[in-house]
N, C-alpha and C positions, 0 to 999 in steps of 0.2 A: 594551588596547582595551576599551571598554564597549559591550556589545551588548544591545539589548532584543528581546524576542520576544513576539508575540501568542500567548499560551499557554492560551487557554480550553480547547482540546481536549487539551492536555497533562494537564489535571486531570479532564476530564469525558467523554472518549471513549476506549474501550479496544479499538478496532479500528483501521481505516485511518489517518485523519488524526491520531488520538491516538498511535498507534504511531509514525508519522512524527515527530511533535513530540518525543516522548520520545527517539527514536533520535538525532535531530539534537542536542538539548540535551545528552544524555548524552555523545555522541561529542565534541562541541566542548569541553565542560567538562573532559574527560579529556585531550584533545589540547593544549588551550591553557589550562593552569592559571593562567597570568598574566592571562588575560582575565576580566572581570567580566560575568556573564550575568544580566540582569534579566528575570524572567518576569512578564508582565502578564496577569492573569486576573480576570474578574469573580467567579469562584467558585473557592475553594481546597478540594480534597478530599483527605483522607488515604487513601491506597491503597497497596497493596504494590508496584504498578508505579512509584510515584513516590518512595517513601521513600529508597531508596539514592541516587537522583540528587540529591534535595534536600539530602542530607547533605554534598554537596560545598561546600567553603568559598567557591568563586567563584560561587555561585548565590544570588540574592536574589529572593524572591517579592514582587510588588507587587499588592495587591488594593484595591478601593474601600472607603471607610469612610463613616460617616454615612448620609445619604440615598441615596447611590449604591450602598450595599450592599443596598438593597432590590431584590427580583427585577425589578420593572418598570423601575427606573432603572439597574440594573447593565448592561443592554444599551446604554444611552446612554453610560455610562462607557466601555464597551469600544470603541465606535465614535467617540467624540469626547473626553469628559472625561479619558480616560487621558492624553492629550497634555499635560494641565495639571499632571500630578504632578511633584513635585520631582525625582525621579530622572531624568526626561526631559532635564534640563539636563546630565546627565553623559554622555549617550549619544553614541557616534560613529556607530553603525549601528542601525537598527531593522529586524527581519525578520518579516514576516507569513508564518506557516507554512502558512496554509490559504486562499490565493487572495484575501486582502483585507488592506487597511491601514486604520488609523484615519484619520479626517479631522483635519487640522490639525497634523500632525507638524512640529516645528521645521524650518525651511528648512536649517539647518546639518547636521541629522542625515541621513545617507545612508540611503536606503530600498531595501529588498530584499523581494520577494514571491515565494513559491513557488506555481507553478501545477501542479496534479497532473493535471488532464485537463479537456477541454472537451467531454465526451461529451454534455452537455445541449444543445450547439449542433450537434454532428454527428448525434445521434439525438434530436431534440426530441420525437419521438412517444412516447418512453418517459417523459416528464416532464410535469408540470402546466405549462401555459403561463405562469401567474403566476410559478412558481418559475424558469422559464427566463429570464424578464425580470429578475427580481431577481438571479439568479446572474450573468447577463451584465453587468448594470450594475456590480455589485461588482467583478468580475474585470477588466473593461475599465478602470474608474477606477483600480484598484490598479496595473495594468500601465502605464498612462499616467503615473502619479505616481511610479512606482518608478525608481530609478537603475539597478537591475539586476533582471531577472526570471529566476528560477530555474525551468527546466522540468525535470521529473523524467525525461524521455526526449526523444530527438530527435523522436519522434512527437508529443509534446506541444508541443515547440518549433515544429514545422511547423504544428500546429493553431492556435497562438497567432498565427502570421503570417497564416494563411489566414482565420481567423474574426474576430480582433480588429483586424487591419490597423493595428498600432501605427505611430505617426509615426516611431519609431526602433526597428526590429526588431533592430538590431545589439546592443542591450543585453540580449538573451536569452542566457543561459548554460545549458548542460545539466549538471546535477549529479544523478547517480543517487541512489536510496535503497536501503536494505538491509532485511533482514527482522529480526524480533524475535530477540534473543539466545537466547531459550528454545529455538530450533530447533537451536542448536549444543551444547547441554548433553548430557552423557552420560546415558543412561537405563538403569537397571539391568534385568536380566532379570525381576526380581520386579515392578518397576513396569510393564514392558511387559505382563507377564501380567495384572496387575491391570486395566490399561486394556482389554485384550482381553476380559476377563471382564465388566467394567463395562458395555461397549457391545455385548456378545454378538457380537463380530466373528468372521467366518469365518476359517479358517486362511489362505486366500489370497483376495485381492480386488483389484479395480481401484478407485481412489479418485478422486472429484471433489469439490473444495472451492470454494465460492463461493455468493453469493446466488442463489437459484433464481428467476431472472428471464430474460426473453426474450433480452436481450443476451448472457447467459452461455451460451445455446445448449445446454442439457443434452439437448434432444431429439435432437440429432445423435448423441450418445453412445448413447442408447437404440437408435436405428436401427442404429448400428454394432454394438452388442452382439447385436442380432437376426440379424445377418449372420455372426457368428462361429459356427463349428460347435458344436453343443450339447456335444459331448464335450470341447471346449477352452474353453468359456465359463466365466468366473469371475463371482462376484457383483460387482455394482457398489455401492459404498458412497458415499452422497452426504451431504456435510456443508454446511449453509448455511441461512441465513434464507429462509423462504418468502415469496412474493408471490402475486398472483392467477395468475401463470403456472403455478403448481403444478397447477391444474386441467387445463390443457392437457397437462402432463407426465403426470399420472395417466391421462388418456385415452389417451395414446400407449402407456403401459405396458400398459394393458388390451388395446389393439388389437394390440400386438406379442407378447402372451402372456409378458410378462416379470415378472409379479407375484411370482414366487418368486426372481427374479434381482436385483431392485433393493432396497436397504436404505437407508432414510432415518434418519439419526441425529439425534435431537432433543436440545436443551439440552446440547450438547457444551461442556464447560468448556475454555477456551482452554489451560489448563495441560495438558490431555490431548491436544491436537491433535498435538504432535510425535510422541507414541507411536503415534497412529493413522496418521500418515504412514509411520512406520517399519515398520508391519505390512503396508503395501500392497506389491503387486508392481509396480504401474504407476500413474502419475498422468496423468489425461486432463483437459485444460483447453481446450475448443473455443470460447472466447469470440470474439465478432465484433470486439470492440474494448475496449482498456483504456488507461489512462494509463501503466501500467508492467507490472503483472502480478505482484504480490508472491507469490501462491501458487506460481508457478513457482520462485522463489528458495527458498521454504520446502521444496518437494519436492526440489530439487537438494541443498540443504543436508542434507536427511534421507536422502540416498542413494537416491532413487527415480527411475527413468527416466521421462521425460516425453514425452507427445504433446500438441502444442498447435497453434494455428492459424497459417496463413501471414498475412502482413500485419501491420498495426498495429505495436505495440512489442515483439512477442513475441520476435523475433530478438535485440533489444537485451537483453532480460531473461535469456534462456536460452542464447543463443549456439549453440555446437555441442553443447550438452547436451540437445537435444530433437530429436524428429522433428516436422516441420511438415506439416500437412495442411490443404487447403481446408476451412474450417469447414462447408461445405455438402455435402461428399463423404463420406457415410457408408460407401460401399464401400471407399474407400482407407483410411479410419480403421480399419475392421474388419480389413483386411489387415495394417495396422501393429500393431494390438493383438495379433493372432495371432502375428505375427513376433517381437515383443518378448517375449511370454510364453514363446516356445519357444527363444529364442536368448540364453542367459545371458551369453555373451561380448559380444554387442552391448549388452546391458543395462549391463554393467560399463563398456564404452567410453563410453557416453552419460553415465553418472554421473561418471566421471573427467573427461571433457571439460567437463561442466557445472560441476564444482567448481573447475576451473581458470578458467573464465570468470567465475564469481561472486566471485572474489578482489577484483575491482574494486569490489564493493559492501560491503567491510569497513568498519566504523565509522571507523577511523583514516584510510582513504583518502578517504572522503566528507567527514570533518571537515577534512582538508587541502584538499580542493577548495573547500569553503565558506569556509574561512579565507582562501584565496587571493582569493576574490571580495570579501570584506570588506576585506582589506588593499589590494586594488587600488582600492577606492573611497576609502580614506583612506591615501594613499601615505606621508604623514609618519609613520604608525605601522607601516609595512610591515615594518620591521626589529625591531619591539618584540616 
């Protein structure tokens, strides 16, 4: 089978959508070595995250040449001219990995698009109105034109039905995603100690990872921390890109008298993040809404017990490996923080249950699920 991928973020993004793109392409190329994977990108970047994947013999990169390689025209190539490339004639399936598809894909090529979330429609107040209009148009057009829509969670599938009102919602399939393989690697005690020293980490702490924005709801963690008895309180270490919301957070810290309790880590290298997780005693993720919640998988993979929010997709991501709390209830969150810090056996139970749950997010499982989608669209190749 010949499968094409819209791969811009594979080469240019080293967080969410980029990690997803590399995860999918790496998993599929390993699971189906007989398939040929074509990566279409307006820009090709040499990076350590890409090199090993691109060494696979069944992967070919397709980039623009001539006028279309220029910055202003490369965007046109990605959205339209890419469909005119010679390799398009070979494809059986084209998969848009980040909520959009090029215009003018050949009719005979089966079209698949992944939708990660529609948070910009559920919470438009957190976005620029022009961006909401652009995102909505792109994702709705892609979903209408696709033969299959991959939702990364049942929550996202429900949102597609609710907000986009597709003519045929039966074409939505749920295929989960997994976390970066770096979180599964063994870390030596010397490397753990090096990271601890590098970021001046305390001996014991509670960890929060995620963009510091209103939707992620860091303030409820601060309020919960203020309700934990002082003699039982641990420092809170926060890792994440800041937004204007940080001003509100800093005001809350001052008001609650937590200046000496909260530690913001800046310029954290992604390669150091697994070690930071493994130093933590507890991971708290009180977001109001996510498409999936990859940090939950990162924490569980790292062997850290989790407290997260009720609702949204969080139960799908963490299963029985987490304690769930109303994201507005600081009192109950404080009670659970105290309980988990004091009860080692419950902490171990949560980690064990979580690791059993996240087995379904292993690369080979996800590649098999995606492969079944592709082969279902091209039944004559289903046994190949």
